[in-house]
N, C-alpha and C positions, 0 to 999 in steps of 0.2 A: 504493500500500500504506500509506504513512504517513497519507494522508488518511483511508483506511478506519479505521485504528486510532484516529485522532483523533476521528472521528465516534463510534466505539464508546465511547471514553472519555467523550465528551460525554453520550451517552444512558444510560450504564450506571446512574448514580445514580438517574435518574428512573424507568427501567424497574424496577429492583429495589424502589424505594420504593413504587411503585404496587402491585407484586405483594405486597410486605410488608403494606401497608395492607389490601388485599383479603383476604389470608390471616387477618389479625387479626380483621377484622370477621366473617368466616365462622366462625371457631373461637371462639365466645363462651365456651366452657368452658375455654379455654386462655389463660393470661396469664403474664407474666413473674414476677409475684409468687408463683406456685405452683412456680416452678422456679428452681434456683440459677443465678445469672448466671455468666458465664464469665470475669469479671474475675479475673485471678490474684491470689492472696493475696500480701501483701508478703513479700519475702524477708528472713529473719531474720539472714542472714549479715552480720556487721559491726555488729549492734545494740549489742553490749557495748562496742565501740570508740567508737562515736558517743556513747553514754550518758555517758561519762566526760570528754567535752570540751565546752567552751562553744560556743554557736552560731557565734560569731565565728571559731572555729578550724576549723569544718567547711567544706571547699571548697564553692563554690556548686553545682558539678555534683552533689555528694553530697546537698546539701540538696534540690535539684530532684528527684533520684532518689527520695528518701524521700517528698517531697511528692506525686509522681506515684503511688507505691505506695499512699499514704494515700488518694488520690482513688479509685484502683481498689478498695480495700477498702471505702470508703464507698459506692461505687456498688453493689458486690456485696451489701452488707448491706442497702441500701435495698430492692432488689428482692426480697430474701429476706423482709423484715419489713414491707413496705409495708402489707399488709392489717391488721397488728396495730397500726399507729401511729394516733394520733388526728389530726384534721385539721391542727392546728397543728404537730405534729411532722413530719407528711408535707410540709407547706408549707415548713418551714424546711430540711429535708434536700434537697428537690427544688431549692430555691433555691441551696443550696451546690453541688449536682451540676451545675445549669445553668451556674453561674459557672465551675466547673472544666472543663466541657465546652467552653465558649467559649475559656477560657484555653489548654487543651491543643490545641484545634483550631487556634488561631492559631500555636502553637508548632510545629505539624506532628506532634505525638505522636498525635493523633487525625486520621485522614483524614476528609474531608467525609462519606463514606458512613457511617463509624463514628459520627460526631457525629449524623448524621441519624437513625440507628437509635436512639440513646439518646434523642433529643428526641421521636421518635414514641412510644417506649415510655413516656416520662413523661406524654405527653398523656392516657394512659388515666386518670390520677389527677386531671386538671384539667378535662377536657372535661365539659360539662354533660350532653350526651346523644350519641347516635350521630351525628346530623347535625352537631352542634357539633364532634365529633371529626373527621368527614370534612372539614368546612370548614377547620378549623385545620391538619389534616394536609396538605391541598392547598396551603395558604398556605406551609407549611414546604417542601414539595416544590418549589413555584414559586421560593422563595427560593434553594434549592440548585441549581435549574436555571439561575438567573441566574449563580450562582457558577461553575457548570460551563461556561457560555458564555464567561465571562471567562478561565477557566483554559484552555479549548480554544484560544483565540487565542494565549495566551502559550506554550502547549505547541507549537503548530504553528510558532511563530517560532523556537523553540530546543528541539527534542525531545531528551530524555535517553534514551539507549539502555536504561539500567536501568529507567527509568520505563515505557518501551515494553514491556519484558519483564514488568514487574509487571502492566500493564494486560492483557496477553495472559492471564496466569495468573488475574487477577481475574475475567475473564469466564468462564473455565472453572470456577472455584470457585463463582461465583454459580449457574451452570447446574447444577453437581453438587449443591449444597445444596438448590436448588429441587426437584430430582427425588428427594431422599431421603425415604423413608417412615418411617425411624426415625433419630432424632438420638442420637449416642453419649452415654453417661454421663448420660442423662436431662436433657440441656441443652435450653434453648429454641432454636428454629431460628435466630432472629435473633442471639442471643448467640454461638451456635456459628459462624455465618457471620462475625461480627465477629472472633472469635479466629482463624479460618482466614485471613482477609484480612490481619490484622496479622502473622501468621507468614509469609505469602507476601511481604509487603512487606519484612520483615527479610531473608528469603532472597534476594530479587531485588535489593535495593538495598544490602545489606551489613549486618553486625551492628551497625554504628554508627548505623543509621538511627533507632533508638529514642532515642539520646542526642542526636543532632545535629538532630533534628526533620525528617530527610529522609524 
């Protein structure tokens, strides 16, 4: 049973990424720029308290919390406004988002699948043509397949019951979203999936998983 779950975890990112890429290429009239991203807006609670103290007085955890919310806000605004930006503005903002994606993926705040979804979405604005998009997307998928291979070995050596539970729910969520004909609230399918996966991770691994990178 553990071996089966491990293999499922290994293949899940690749299976979804291939499906996601195929869906995007077939739906030429649908893109992330036309739909609001699902990145939550920053929470304003506590803004007044932080505004009146110097950066050195703010605990590191609070600074990181606000920085992550700022990244979420920046990502959401980019996909809402990407078509209206000129080439230089788009390049600069995507560079910032790419750096943030790498940073928060390393911290564990973004799961590999979530980071892959963002990177595939940004390819739309950098690929030269459809074939270039396919080639670069395949390279990304291969990269994450290698990451998944390494993670699989580590996971099999020391499986975490909470992570096992999350992986079970992850597969169910991916299958559910793949089969949906209508996405709630006018959201794009990939961003809706990313939100669902993030929520499932918090529920399965504990409320502190957002803060501690679990």
